[in-house]
A tleap script that builds the chain and sets N, CA, C and O, in Angstrom:
source leaprc.protein.ff14SB
mol = sequence {
  NMET GLU ILE ARG GLU ASP LEU ARG TYR THR
  GLU SER HIE GLU TRP VAL ARG VAL ASP GLY
  ASP ARG ALA TYR ILE GLY ILE THR ASP PHE
  ALA GLN SER GLU LEU GLY ASP ILE VAL PHE
  ILE GLU LEU PRO GLU LEU ASP VAL GLU LEU
  MET ALA ASN GLU GLN LEU GLY VAL VAL GLU
  SER VAL LYS ALA ILE ALA ASP ILE HIE SER
  PRO VAL SER GLY ARG VAL ILE GLU VAL ASN
  THR ASP LEU GLU ASP SER PRO GLU LEU ILE
  ASN ASP ASP PRO TYR GLY ALA TRP ILE ALA
  VAL VAL GLU MET SER GLU LEU GLY GLU ILE
  ASP SER LEU LEU SER ALA GLU GLN TYR LYS
  ASN PHE VAL GLU ASN CGLN
}
set mol.1.N position { 1.844 -11.357 19.584 }
set mol.1.CA position { 1.760 -9.898 20.346 }
set mol.1.C position { 0.720 -8.764 19.695 }
set mol.1.O position { 0.776 -8.278 18.565 }
set mol.2.N position { -0.058 -8.546 20.551 }
set mol.2.CA position { -1.442 -7.764 20.143 }
set mol.2.C position { -0.892 -6.367 20.648 }
set mol.2.O position { -0.199 -6.160 21.644 }
set mol.3.N position { -1.331 -5.534 19.795 }
set mol.3.CA position { -1.227 -3.891 20.094 }
set mol.3.C position { -2.764 -3.725 19.656 }
set mol.3.O position { -3.122 -4.251 18.602 }
set mol.4.N position { -3.547 -3.110 20.325 }
set mol.4.CA position { -4.822 -2.567 20.232 }
set mol.4.C position { -4.927 -0.998 19.526 }
set mol.4.O position { -4.421 -0.070 20.158 }
set mol.5.N position { -5.468 -0.772 18.451 }
set mol.5.CA position { -5.588 0.814 17.959 }
set mol.5.C position { -6.172 1.744 18.614 }
set mol.5.O position { -5.907 2.941 18.506 }
set mol.6.N position { -7.231 1.128 19.534 }
set mol.6.CA position { -7.866 2.302 20.212 }
set mol.6.C position { -7.173 2.862 21.517 }
set mol.6.O position { -7.681 3.759 22.191 }
set mol.7.N position { -5.948 2.243 21.819 }
set mol.7.CA position { -5.318 2.596 23.009 }
set mol.7.C position { -3.863 3.669 22.403 }
set mol.7.O position { -3.390 3.755 21.270 }
set mol.8.N position { -3.467 4.366 23.687 }
set mol.8.CA position { -2.445 5.024 23.552 }
set mol.8.C position { -1.072 4.170 24.210 }
set mol.8.O position { -1.395 3.252 24.963 }
set mol.9.N position { 0.135 4.336 24.046 }
set mol.9.CA position { 1.014 3.536 24.599 }
set mol.9.C position { 2.263 4.455 25.209 }
set mol.9.O position { 2.455 5.590 24.773 }
set mol.10.N position { 3.050 3.908 26.197 }
set mol.10.CA position { 4.573 4.539 26.433 }
set mol.10.C position { 5.381 3.530 26.204 }
set mol.10.O position { 5.074 2.348 26.054 }
set mol.11.N position { 6.671 4.135 26.173 }
set mol.11.CA position { 7.914 3.239 25.900 }
set mol.11.C position { 8.323 2.260 27.215 }
set mol.11.O position { 9.174 1.370 27.232 }
set mol.12.N position { 7.717 2.571 27.970 }
set mol.12.CA position { 7.556 1.864 29.344 }
set mol.12.C position { 6.654 0.789 29.367 }
set mol.12.O position { 6.562 0.151 30.415 }
set mol.13.N position { 6.007 0.490 28.444 }
set mol.13.CA position { 5.141 -0.777 27.997 }
set mol.13.C position { 3.824 -0.699 28.863 }
set mol.13.O position { 3.221 -1.729 29.165 }
set mol.14.N position { 3.343 0.708 29.303 }
set mol.14.CA position { 1.866 0.943 29.787 }
set mol.14.C position { 0.837 1.080 28.395 }
set mol.14.O position { 1.246 1.184 27.239 }
set mol.15.N position { -0.345 1.056 28.754 }
set mol.15.CA position { -1.270 1.279 27.805 }
set mol.15.C position { -2.301 2.284 28.348 }
set mol.15.O position { -2.277 2.348 29.577 }
set mol.16.N position { -3.102 2.998 27.816 }
set mol.16.CA position { -3.863 4.028 28.236 }
set mol.16.C position { -5.292 4.012 27.282 }
set mol.16.O position { -5.296 4.237 26.072 }
set mol.17.N position { -6.263 3.757 27.944 }
set mol.17.CA position { -7.674 4.098 27.201 }
set mol.17.C position { -8.469 5.259 28.115 }
set mol.17.O position { -8.776 5.269 29.307 }
set mol.18.N position { -8.649 6.145 27.136 }
set mol.18.CA position { -9.381 7.478 27.414 }
set mol.18.C position { -10.866 7.477 27.345 }
set mol.18.O position { -11.536 7.121 26.376 }
set mol.19.N position { -11.314 7.931 28.527 }
set mol.19.CA position { -12.847 7.844 28.428 }
set mol.19.C position { -13.231 9.273 29.074 }
set mol.19.O position { -13.343 9.393 30.294 }
set mol.20.N position { -13.381 10.098 28.388 }
set mol.20.CA position { -13.652 11.800 28.863 }
set mol.20.C position { -12.377 12.160 29.599 }
set mol.20.O position { -11.235 11.954 29.189 }
set mol.21.N position { -12.720 12.712 30.713 }
set mol.21.CA position { -10.992 12.585 31.839 }
set mol.21.C position { -10.515 11.789 32.268 }
set mol.21.O position { -9.554 12.052 32.990 }
set mol.22.N position { -10.914 10.346 32.069 }
set mol.22.CA position { -10.386 9.350 32.665 }
set mol.22.C position { -9.607 8.760 32.051 }
set mol.22.O position { -9.633 8.882 30.827 }
set mol.23.N position { -8.641 7.914 32.668 }
set mol.23.CA position { -7.235 7.273 31.874 }
set mol.23.C position { -7.496 6.036 32.613 }
set mol.23.O position { -7.401 6.080 33.840 }
set mol.24.N position { -7.882 4.693 31.905 }
set mol.24.CA position { -7.612 3.721 32.530 }
set mol.24.C position { -6.449 3.119 31.847 }
set mol.24.O position { -6.279 3.192 30.630 }
set mol.25.N position { -5.506 2.410 32.824 }
set mol.25.CA position { -4.005 2.327 32.761 }
set mol.25.C position { -3.737 0.792 33.187 }
set mol.25.O position { -4.135 0.285 34.236 }
set mol.26.N position { -2.932 0.096 32.103 }
set mol.26.CA position { -2.838 -1.249 32.480 }
set mol.26.C position { -1.341 -1.481 31.638 }
set mol.26.O position { -0.805 -0.482 31.159 }
set mol.27.N position { -0.752 -2.703 31.493 }
set mol.27.CA position { 0.605 -2.955 30.824 }
set mol.27.C position { 0.094 -3.955 29.853 }
set mol.27.O position { -0.794 -4.805 29.918 }
set mol.28.N position { 1.205 -3.472 28.632 }
set mol.28.CA position { 0.891 -4.069 27.352 }
set mol.28.C position { 1.161 -5.733 27.470 }
set mol.28.O position { 1.707 -6.437 28.320 }
set mol.29.N position { 0.559 -5.972 26.303 }
set mol.29.CA position { 0.630 -7.627 26.129 }
set mol.29.C position { 2.501 -7.729 25.851 }
set mol.29.O position { 3.253 -8.529 26.408 }
set mol.30.N position { 2.815 -6.870 25.033 }
set mol.30.CA position { 4.566 -7.087 25.010 }
set mol.30.C position { 4.813 -7.182 26.501 }
set mol.30.O position { 5.336 -8.274 26.727 }
set mol.31.N position { 4.675 -6.594 27.423 }
set mol.31.CA position { 5.367 -6.378 28.531 }
set mol.31.C position { 5.020 -7.674 29.701 }
set mol.31.O position { 5.911 -8.097 30.437 }
set mol.32.N position { 3.571 -8.227 29.743 }
set mol.32.CA position { 3.220 -9.069 30.283 }
set mol.32.C position { 4.047 -10.574 29.767 }
set mol.32.O position { 4.341 -11.620 30.346 }
set mol.33.N position { 4.224 -10.059 28.409 }
set mol.33.CA position { 4.761 -11.628 27.927 }
set mol.33.C position { 6.343 -11.658 27.991 }
set mol.33.O position { 6.947 -12.694 27.711 }
set mol.34.N position { 7.038 -10.437 28.384 }
set mol.34.CA position { 8.375 -10.422 28.694 }
set mol.34.C position { 8.481 -10.761 29.881 }
set mol.34.O position { 9.450 -11.492 30.082 }
set mol.35.N position { 7.645 -10.436 31.079 }
set mol.35.CA position { 7.349 -10.718 32.517 }
set mol.35.C position { 7.556 -12.019 32.967 }
set mol.35.O position { 8.380 -12.407 33.795 }
set mol.36.N position { 6.490 -12.838 32.163 }
set mol.36.CA position { 6.142 -14.285 32.284 }
set mol.36.C position { 5.045 -14.151 33.324 }
set mol.36.O position { 4.347 -13.154 33.514 }
set mol.37.N position { 4.995 -15.506 34.075 }
set mol.37.CA position { 3.890 -15.462 34.964 }
set mol.37.C position { 3.483 -14.163 36.082 }
set mol.37.O position { 4.442 -13.960 36.827 }
set mol.38.N position { 2.770 -13.608 36.258 }
set mol.38.CA position { 2.668 -12.459 37.184 }
set mol.38.C position { 2.001 -13.150 38.620 }
set mol.38.O position { 0.900 -13.700 38.607 }
set mol.39.N position { 2.700 -13.050 39.640 }
set mol.39.CA position { 2.529 -13.577 40.696 }
set mol.39.C position { 1.898 -12.450 41.641 }
set mol.39.O position { 1.033 -12.834 42.428 }
set mol.40.N position { 2.193 -11.309 41.640 }
set mol.40.CA position { 1.710 -10.007 42.741 }
set mol.40.C position { 1.583 -8.605 41.727 }
set mol.40.O position { 2.068 -8.370 40.620 }
set mol.41.N position { 0.668 -7.763 42.671 }
set mol.41.CA position { 0.837 -6.505 41.852 }
set mol.41.C position { 0.655 -5.426 43.120 }
set mol.41.O position { -0.187 -5.599 44.001 }
set mol.42.N position { 1.302 -4.622 43.089 }
set mol.42.CA position { 0.899 -3.437 44.142 }
set mol.42.C position { 0.357 -2.584 43.408 }
set mol.42.O position { 0.951 -2.127 42.431 }
set mol.43.N position { -0.996 -2.175 43.779 }
set mol.43.CA position { -1.796 -1.226 43.309 }
set mol.43.C position { -1.644 0.199 43.994 }
set mol.43.O position { -1.221 0.255 45.149 }
set mol.44.N position { -1.907 1.090 43.456 }
set mol.44.CA position { -1.623 2.377 43.872 }
set mol.44.C position { -2.986 2.819 44.921 }
set mol.44.O position { -4.098 2.294 44.966 }
set mol.45.N position { -2.544 3.759 45.571 }
set mol.45.CA position { -3.559 4.121 46.892 }
set mol.45.C position { -4.734 5.246 45.991 }
set mol.45.O position { -4.428 6.037 45.099 }
set mol.46.N position { -6.017 5.009 46.529 }
set mol.46.CA position { -6.777 5.788 45.954 }
set mol.46.C position { -6.375 7.395 46.336 }
set mol.46.O position { -5.589 7.663 47.244 }
set mol.47.N position { -6.892 8.188 45.686 }
set mol.47.CA position { -6.932 9.827 45.728 }
set mol.47.C position { -5.328 10.206 45.690 }
set mol.47.O position { -5.047 11.384 45.915 }
set mol.48.N position { -4.400 9.402 45.454 }
set mol.48.CA position { -3.155 9.868 45.171 }
set mol.48.C position { -2.804 10.809 43.789 }
set mol.48.O position { -3.098 10.553 42.622 }
set mol.49.N position { -2.287 11.643 44.174 }
set mol.49.CA position { -2.050 12.703 43.062 }
set mol.49.C position { -0.474 12.240 42.488 }
set mol.49.O position { 0.552 12.191 43.166 }
set mol.50.N position { -0.619 11.934 41.099 }
set mol.50.CA position { 0.517 11.586 40.366 }
set mol.50.C position { 0.862 12.618 39.423 }
set mol.50.O position { 0.095 13.458 38.953 }
set mol.51.N position { 1.985 12.485 39.212 }
set mol.51.CA position { 2.461 13.325 37.568 }
set mol.51.C position { 2.828 12.434 36.622 }
set mol.51.O position { 3.162 11.334 37.064 }
set mol.52.N position { 2.871 12.600 35.304 }
set mol.52.CA position { 2.791 11.998 34.397 }
set mol.52.C position { 4.525 11.178 34.467 }
set mol.52.O position { 5.543 11.817 34.734 }
set mol.53.N position { 4.503 9.903 34.206 }
set mol.53.CA position { 5.904 9.134 34.561 }
set mol.53.C position { 6.238 8.731 35.851 }
set mol.53.O position { 7.243 8.047 36.040 }
set mol.54.N position { 5.316 9.169 36.993 }
set mol.54.CA position { 5.557 8.827 38.403 }
set mol.54.C position { 5.377 7.382 38.674 }
set mol.54.O position { 4.749 6.772 37.809 }
set mol.55.N position { 5.790 6.723 39.673 }
set mol.55.CA position { 5.363 5.202 39.949 }
set mol.55.C position { 4.045 4.859 40.227 }
set mol.55.O position { 3.638 5.359 41.276 }
set mol.56.N position { 3.284 4.198 39.653 }
set mol.56.CA position { 1.772 3.976 39.728 }
set mol.56.C position { 1.470 2.948 40.636 }
set mol.56.O position { 0.539 2.974 41.441 }
set mol.57.N position { 2.375 1.941 40.469 }
set mol.57.CA position { 2.379 0.329 41.089 }
set mol.57.C position { 3.815 -0.367 40.873 }
set mol.57.O position { 4.916 0.092 40.568 }
set mol.58.N position { 3.360 -1.631 41.151 }
set mol.58.CA position { 4.780 -2.551 40.804 }
set mol.58.C position { 4.004 -3.889 40.676 }
set mol.58.O position { 3.111 -4.330 41.398 }
set mol.59.N position { 4.557 -4.400 39.611 }
set mol.59.CA position { 4.336 -5.908 39.467 }
set mol.59.C position { 5.294 -6.811 39.409 }
set mol.59.O position { 6.408 -6.525 38.972 }
set mol.60.N position { 4.962 -8.054 39.859 }
set mol.60.CA position { 6.086 -9.057 40.154 }
set mol.60.C position { 5.720 -10.229 39.386 }
set mol.60.O position { 4.561 -10.636 39.303 }
set mol.61.N position { 6.835 -10.830 38.762 }
set mol.61.CA position { 6.473 -12.018 38.125 }
set mol.61.C position { 7.458 -13.112 38.482 }
set mol.61.O position { 8.274 -12.836 39.361 }
set mol.62.N position { 7.497 -14.173 37.993 }
set mol.62.CA position { 8.282 -15.314 38.233 }
set mol.62.C position { 9.865 -14.958 37.671 }
set mol.62.O position { 10.772 -15.767 37.869 }
set mol.63.N position { 10.081 -13.782 37.014 }
set mol.63.CA position { 11.161 -13.640 36.075 }
set mol.63.C position { 11.836 -12.181 37.129 }
set mol.63.O position { 12.949 -12.055 37.639 }
set mol.64.N position { 10.751 -11.339 37.151 }
set mol.64.CA position { 11.543 -9.864 37.352 }
set mol.64.C position { 10.388 -9.168 38.277 }
set mol.64.O position { 9.299 -9.704 38.479 }
set mol.65.N position { 10.734 -8.036 38.754 }
set mol.65.CA position { 9.881 -6.865 39.324 }
set mol.65.C position { 10.139 -5.721 38.452 }
set mol.65.O position { 11.222 -5.308 38.038 }
set mol.66.N position { 8.965 -5.282 38.245 }
set mol.66.CA position { 8.927 -4.008 37.159 }
set mol.66.C position { 7.979 -2.978 37.802 }
set mol.66.O position { 6.869 -3.307 38.220 }
set mol.67.N position { 8.470 -1.684 37.867 }
set mol.67.CA position { 7.609 -0.550 38.287 }
set mol.67.C position { 6.437 -0.252 36.843 }
set mol.67.O position { 6.641 -0.373 35.635 }
set mol.68.N position { 5.620 0.026 37.347 }
set mol.68.CA position { 4.399 0.507 36.584 }
set mol.68.C position { 4.323 2.061 36.810 }
set mol.68.O position { 4.044 2.523 37.917 }
set mol.69.N position { 4.609 2.925 35.605 }
set mol.69.CA position { 4.454 4.281 35.780 }
set mol.69.C position { 3.439 4.666 35.207 }
set mol.69.O position { 3.066 4.060 34.203 }
set mol.70.N position { 2.538 6.060 35.817 }
set mol.70.CA position { 1.473 6.529 35.224 }
set mol.70.C position { 1.973 7.355 33.955 }
set mol.70.O position { 2.922 8.137 34.000 }
set mol.71.N position { 1.224 7.087 32.831 }
set mol.71.CA position { 1.450 7.989 31.475 }
set mol.71.C position { 0.662 9.254 31.626 }
set mol.71.O position { 0.682 10.109 30.740 }
set mol.72.N position { 0.214 9.344 32.336 }
set mol.72.CA position { -0.527 10.813 32.558 }
set mol.72.C position { -0.885 11.288 34.209 }
set mol.72.O position { -1.383 10.598 35.098 }
set mol.73.N position { -0.549 12.361 34.242 }
set mol.73.CA position { -0.729 13.435 35.633 }
set mol.73.C position { -2.397 13.196 35.940 }
set mol.73.O position { -3.280 13.077 35.091 }
set mol.74.N position { -2.545 13.162 37.478 }
set mol.74.CA position { -3.946 13.185 37.966 }
set mol.74.C position { -4.061 12.506 38.898 }
set mol.74.O position { -3.057 11.956 39.351 }
set mol.75.N position { -5.354 12.314 39.511 }
set mol.75.CA position { -5.432 11.680 40.866 }
set mol.75.C position { -6.151 10.041 40.510 }
set mol.75.O position { -7.067 9.778 39.730 }
set mol.76.N position { -5.394 9.163 41.349 }
set mol.76.CA position { -5.989 8.043 41.255 }
set mol.76.C position { -7.521 7.634 41.862 }
set mol.76.O position { -7.676 7.575 43.082 }
set mol.77.N position { -8.652 7.354 40.923 }
set mol.77.CA position { -9.752 7.501 41.551 }
set mol.77.C position { -10.445 6.324 41.426 }
set mol.77.O position { -11.653 6.369 41.656 }
set mol.78.N position { -9.887 5.161 41.077 }
set mol.78.CA position { -10.176 3.613 41.134 }
set mol.78.C position { -9.349 2.914 41.046 }
set mol.78.O position { -8.532 3.275 40.199 }
set mol.79.N position { -9.047 1.726 41.686 }
set mol.79.CA position { -7.894 0.522 41.460 }
set mol.79.C position { -8.749 -0.664 41.131 }
set mol.79.O position { -9.858 -0.802 41.646 }
set mol.80.N position { -8.201 -1.596 40.204 }
set mol.80.CA position { -8.658 -2.957 40.107 }
set mol.80.C position { -8.539 -4.114 41.341 }
set mol.80.O position { -7.785 -5.043 41.051 }
set mol.81.N position { -8.969 -4.164 42.242 }
set mol.81.CA position { -8.931 -4.850 43.505 }
set mol.81.C position { -8.945 -6.432 42.784 }
set mol.81.O position { -8.321 -7.319 43.366 }
set mol.82.N position { -9.563 -6.698 41.702 }
set mol.82.CA position { -9.563 -8.088 41.309 }
set mol.82.C position { -8.021 -8.480 41.005 }
set mol.82.O position { -7.710 -9.668 40.913 }
set mol.83.N position { -7.117 -7.503 40.859 }
set mol.83.CA position { -5.770 -8.182 40.450 }
set mol.83.C position { -5.062 -8.419 41.914 }
set mol.83.O position { -3.930 -8.898 41.860 }
set mol.84.N position { -5.597 -8.139 43.208 }
set mol.84.CA position { -5.092 -8.480 44.355 }
set mol.84.C position { -4.585 -9.977 44.584 }
set mol.84.O position { -3.466 -10.445 44.795 }
set mol.85.N position { -6.161 -10.676 44.428 }
set mol.85.CA position { -6.341 -11.994 44.637 }
set mol.85.C position { -6.009 -12.830 43.229 }
set mol.85.O position { -5.875 -14.053 43.211 }
set mol.86.N position { -5.912 -12.076 42.195 }
set mol.86.CA position { -5.706 -12.994 41.014 }
set mol.86.C position { -4.872 -11.728 40.067 }
set mol.86.O position { -5.464 -10.965 39.304 }
set mol.87.N position { -3.461 -11.718 40.306 }
set mol.87.CA position { -2.886 -10.941 39.275 }
set mol.87.C position { -2.578 -11.632 38.089 }
set mol.87.O position { -2.245 -10.916 37.145 }
set mol.88.N position { -2.611 -13.038 37.876 }
set mol.88.CA position { -2.502 -13.628 36.694 }
set mol.88.C position { -3.627 -13.055 35.816 }
set mol.88.O position { -3.419 -13.396 34.651 }
set mol.89.N position { -4.791 -12.279 35.944 }
set mol.89.CA position { -5.295 -11.572 35.089 }
set mol.89.C position { -4.839 -11.137 33.973 }
set mol.89.O position { -5.258 -11.433 32.854 }
set mol.90.N position { -3.682 -10.187 34.330 }
set mol.90.CA position { -2.919 -9.509 33.427 }
set mol.90.C position { -2.394 -10.396 32.291 }
set mol.90.O position { -2.430 -10.178 31.080 }
set mol.91.N position { -1.933 -11.372 32.910 }
set mol.91.CA position { -1.163 -12.486 31.783 }
set mol.91.C position { -2.619 -12.761 30.529 }
set mol.91.O position { -2.686 -12.476 29.333 }
set mol.92.N position { -3.592 -13.401 31.427 }
set mol.92.CA position { -4.624 -13.652 30.454 }
set mol.92.C position { -5.339 -12.855 29.606 }
set mol.92.O position { -5.668 -13.261 28.491 }
set mol.93.N position { -5.704 -11.427 30.132 }
set mol.93.CA position { -6.230 -10.660 29.280 }
set mol.93.C position { -5.285 -9.225 29.599 }
set mol.93.O position { -5.671 -8.656 30.620 }
set mol.94.N position { -4.196 -8.594 28.945 }
set mol.94.CA position { -3.641 -7.505 29.467 }
set mol.94.C position { -4.447 -6.208 29.347 }
set mol.94.O position { -4.343 -5.295 30.165 }
set mol.95.N position { -5.281 -6.177 28.249 }
set mol.95.CA position { -6.071 -5.081 27.985 }
set mol.95.C position { -7.306 -5.057 28.421 }
set mol.95.O position { -8.065 -4.116 28.191 }
set mol.96.N position { -7.605 -6.030 29.054 }
set mol.96.CA position { -8.836 -5.831 30.108 }
set mol.96.C position { -8.751 -5.632 31.700 }
set mol.96.O position { -9.452 -5.112 32.568 }
set mol.97.N position { -7.413 -6.382 31.626 }
set mol.97.CA position { -7.176 -5.986 33.291 }
set mol.97.C position { -6.435 -4.839 33.772 }
set mol.97.O position { -5.321 -4.804 34.295 }
set mol.98.N position { -7.449 -3.680 33.439 }
set mol.98.CA position { -6.633 -2.424 33.810 }
set mol.98.C position { -6.310 -2.536 35.370 }
set mol.98.O position { -6.871 -3.243 36.208 }
set mol.99.N position { -5.234 -1.629 35.530 }
set mol.99.CA position { -4.712 -1.392 36.889 }
set mol.99.C position { -5.391 -0.384 37.743 }
set mol.99.O position { -5.791 -0.570 38.892 }
set mol.100.N position { -5.462 0.575 37.129 }
set mol.100.CA position { -5.907 2.100 37.910 }
set mol.100.C position { -6.702 2.761 37.011 }
set mol.100.O position { -6.620 2.458 35.821 }
set mol.101.N position { -7.513 3.676 37.408 }
set mol.101.CA position { -8.299 4.674 36.607 }
set mol.101.C position { -7.629 6.116 37.193 }
set mol.101.O position { -7.637 6.411 38.388 }
set mol.102.N position { -7.038 6.975 36.101 }
set mol.102.CA position { -6.809 8.274 36.770 }
set mol.102.C position { -7.553 9.374 36.367 }
set mol.102.O position { -7.463 9.615 35.163 }
set mol.103.N position { -8.193 10.043 36.956 }
set mol.103.CA position { -9.106 11.426 36.645 }
set mol.103.C position { -7.658 12.288 36.023 }
set mol.103.O position { -6.902 12.743 36.881 }
set mol.104.N position { -7.413 12.429 35.027 }
set mol.104.CA position { -6.591 13.527 34.103 }
set mol.104.C position { -6.680 14.777 34.522 }
set mol.104.O position { -7.762 15.362 34.478 }
set mol.105.N position { -5.149 15.585 35.160 }
set mol.105.CA position { -5.421 16.962 35.198 }
set mol.105.C position { -5.086 17.538 34.088 }
set mol.105.O position { -5.389 18.731 34.113 }
set mol.106.N position { -4.432 17.100 32.812 }
set mol.106.CA position { -3.659 17.522 31.999 }
set mol.106.C position { -4.117 16.755 30.808 }
set mol.106.O position { -3.322 15.870 30.491 }
set mol.107.N position { -5.427 16.869 29.882 }
set mol.107.CA position { -5.935 16.123 29.043 }
set mol.107.C position { -4.763 16.242 27.835 }
set mol.107.O position { -4.563 15.228 27.166 }
set mol.108.N position { -4.271 17.011 27.651 }
set mol.108.CA position { -3.418 17.232 26.490 }
set mol.108.C position { -2.042 16.585 26.503 }
set mol.108.O position { -1.162 16.749 25.658 }
set mol.109.N position { -1.984 15.749 27.700 }
set mol.109.CA position { -0.769 14.668 27.872 }
set mol.109.C position { -0.867 13.555 26.900 }
set mol.109.O position { 0.097 13.051 26.325 }
set mol.110.N position { -2.066 13.222 26.768 }
set mol.110.CA position { -2.497 12.043 25.590 }
set mol.110.C position { -1.947 11.978 24.597 }
set mol.110.O position { -1.551 10.933 24.081 }
set mol.111.N position { -1.804 13.299 24.074 }
set mol.111.CA position { -1.363 13.455 22.638 }
set mol.111.C position { 0.266 13.365 22.498 }
set mol.111.O position { 0.826 13.522 21.413 }
set mol.112.N position { 0.946 13.101 23.685 }
set mol.112.CA position { 2.373 12.965 23.626 }
set mol.112.C position { 2.785 11.335 23.681 }
set mol.112.O position { 3.882 10.792 23.554 }
set mol.113.N position { 1.426 10.777 23.926 }
set mol.113.CA position { 1.709 9.069 24.093 }
set mol.113.C position { 1.744 8.581 22.720 }
set mol.113.O position { 1.146 9.119 21.787 }
set mol.114.N position { 2.587 7.370 22.625 }
set mol.114.CA position { 2.534 6.645 21.514 }
set mol.114.C position { 1.119 6.251 20.741 }
set mol.114.O position { 0.116 6.161 21.449 }
set mol.115.N position { 1.007 6.025 19.388 }
set mol.115.CA position { -0.136 5.356 18.876 }
set mol.115.C position { 0.246 4.175 18.817 }
set mol.115.O position { 1.423 3.900 19.048 }
set mol.116.N position { -0.657 3.238 18.498 }
set mol.116.CA position { -0.538 1.667 18.234 }
set mol.116.C position { 0.752 1.778 17.332 }
set mol.116.O position { 1.813 1.318 17.753 }
set mol.117.N position { 0.661 2.479 15.900 }
set mol.117.CA position { 1.597 2.255 14.903 }
set mol.117.C position { 3.157 2.825 15.415 }
set mol.117.O position { 4.137 2.322 14.866 }
set mol.118.N position { 3.326 3.696 16.287 }
set mol.118.CA position { 4.450 4.122 16.936 }
set mol.118.C position { 4.733 3.242 17.798 }
set mol.118.O position { 5.947 3.044 17.834 }
set mol.119.N position { 4.048 2.517 18.637 }
set mol.119.CA position { 4.604 1.888 19.659 }
set mol.119.C position { 4.843 0.585 18.848 }
set mol.119.O position { 5.987 0.131 18.841 }
set mol.120.N position { 3.944 0.000 18.224 }
set mol.120.CA position { 4.510 -1.211 17.632 }
set mol.120.C position { 6.084 -1.370 16.632 }
set mol.120.O position { 6.849 -2.328 16.514 }
set mol.121.N position { 6.116 0.051 16.015 }
set mol.121.CA position { 7.547 0.243 15.637 }
set mol.121.C position { 8.782 0.165 16.537 }
set mol.121.O position { 9.864 -0.363 16.278 }
set mol.122.N position { 8.297 0.963 17.936 }
set mol.122.CA position { 9.191 1.118 19.004 }
set mol.122.C position { 9.321 -0.498 19.400 }
set mol.122.O position { 10.453 -0.970 19.296 }
set mol.123.N position { 8.483 -1.189 19.750 }
set mol.123.CA position { 8.754 -2.377 20.213 }
set mol.123.C position { 9.617 -3.406 19.253 }
set mol.123.O position { 10.490 -4.173 19.661 }
set mol.124.N position { 9.194 -3.258 17.931 }
set mol.124.CA position { 10.308 -3.908 16.847 }
set mol.124.C position { 11.683 -3.656 16.749 }
set mol.124.O position { 12.536 -4.468 16.392 }
set mol.125.N position { 11.907 -2.145 17.180 }
set mol.125.CA position { 13.296 -1.721 17.142 }
set mol.125.C position { 14.010 -1.838 18.209 }
set mol.125.O position { 15.124 -1.314 18.224 }
set mol.126.N position { 13.475 -2.628 19.462 }
set mol.126.CA position { 14.174 -2.588 20.767 }
set mol.126.C position { 15.240 -3.701 20.813 }
set mol.126.O position { 15.940 -3.844 21.816 }
savepdb mol mol.pdb
quit
């Protein structure tokens, strides 16, 4: 299981890469391995305003359907449309296959997310 040091994490297994006021959001390696082969993803609409922990999208695998939550508050400014035709990209590269980019309205929310070490401990103790 890969956990990248340069990302922040949630207990619902999303990752966030921050670039200025933009948050690139995806699901973790742990999440994709638990889900199995991903066959469908429902992406968020552009320009939707989200609060932290609000549903961002849905991922469907051969084993389960899981909600994806936004770790931060803000407006969806970009979605990864490559995932519509190839949702399995998440299985191949969970940290490269970001799902959406949110322009954050509350930059301080990042500080409440888990560090790589905290996320590793969380996963190990589940």
